[in-house]
C-alpha positions in Angstrom: 0.6 -11.4 60.0 1.8 -8.6 57.7 0.3 -8.2 54.6 2.9 -6.1 51.8 0.5 -4.5 49.5 3.1 -4.9 46.5 4.2 -9.1 47.3 0.4 -9.5 47.4 -0.2 -8.0 43.9 2.8 -9.9 42.7 1.4 -12.8 43.6 -1.7 -12.4 42.3 -0.6 -11.3 38.5 1.6 -13.8 38.7 -0.9 -16.8 39.6 -3.2 -14.8 36.8 -0.3 -15.0 33.9 0.4 -18.7 34.9 -3.1 -20.1 34.4 -3.3 -22.9 32.2 -7.2 -23.3 33.1 -10.0 -21.3 32.7 -11.0 -19.4 36.1 -14.1 -20.7 37.7 -16.5 -17.5 38.8 -16.2 -18.5 42.6 -12.3 -17.9 42.1 -12.6 -14.4 39.9 -15.3 -13.4 43.3 -12.8 -14.5 45.9 -9.9 -12.8 44.0 -12.2 -9.4 43.7 -12.7 -10.0 47.2 -8.9 -9.9 47.9 -8.4 -7.1 45.9 -10.8 -4.9 47.4 -9.2 -6.1 50.7 -6.2 -4.8 49.1 -7.4 -1.8 48.0 -8.7 -0.3 51.3 -5.2 -1.7 52.5 -3.7 0.8 49.6 -6.0 3.5 50.9 -4.7 3.3 54.2 -1.0 3.2 53.2 -1.3 6.5 51.1 -3.3 8.3 53.9 -0.8 7.9 56.4 2.2 8.6 53.5 -0.1 11.9 53.3 0.0 12.3 57.0 3.8 12.1 57.4 4.2 14.3 54.3 1.8 16.9 56.2 3.6 16.8 59.4 7.3 17.4 57.9 5.5 20.6 55.9 4.0 21.4 59.3 7.4 21.5 60.9 9.0 23.5 58.0 6.7 25.5 58.0 7.1 26.4 62.0 10.8 26.6 61.6 10.1 29.5 58.7 7.5 31.2 60.9 10.4 31.6 63.7 13.0 32.7 61.4 10.6 35.3 60.1 9.8 36.3 63.7 13.2 36.6 64.5 14.3 38.4 61.9 11.5 41.3 61.9 12.0 41.4 66.0 15.9 42.2 65.3 14.8 45.1 62.8 12.1 46.4 65.1 15.3 46.2 67.9 17.5 48.0 65.3 14.6 50.4 64.3 14.0 51.1 68.2 17.8 52.2 69.1 17.9 54.3 66.2 15.4 56.8 67.3 18.3 57.9 70.1 15.3 58.3 72.5 12.9 60.5 71.0 9.5 59.6 71.2 6.5 60.3 68.6 2.8 60.8 70.3 0.3 60.9 68.2 -2.3 63.8 68.2 -5.9 62.0 67.9 -7.1 65.5 68.8 -10.3 67.2 66.7 -8.8 69.4 64.2 -5.1 68.2 64.8 -2.2 71.3 66.2 -3.2 74.8 65.9 
């Protein structure tokens, strides 16, 4: 059995709106239990939607990082080609050059 939250809430609202008699305490309690269950359903659906949105955001971030890596790699390769074979070696000896 599939429960559609919006349909269930609409049915409850329609039932209460169309009532001409007073509602018994047992009916109020039963409706409260039903609403508690529907609240859990709403919570689950909200979490599911949040997970899907985060997944989509993660995929977009992965694409962005990939594009940044490609851009920076190309820049590093371009700079490497501009050195014309020159190699710069750091001097870590004490006192530097004399």
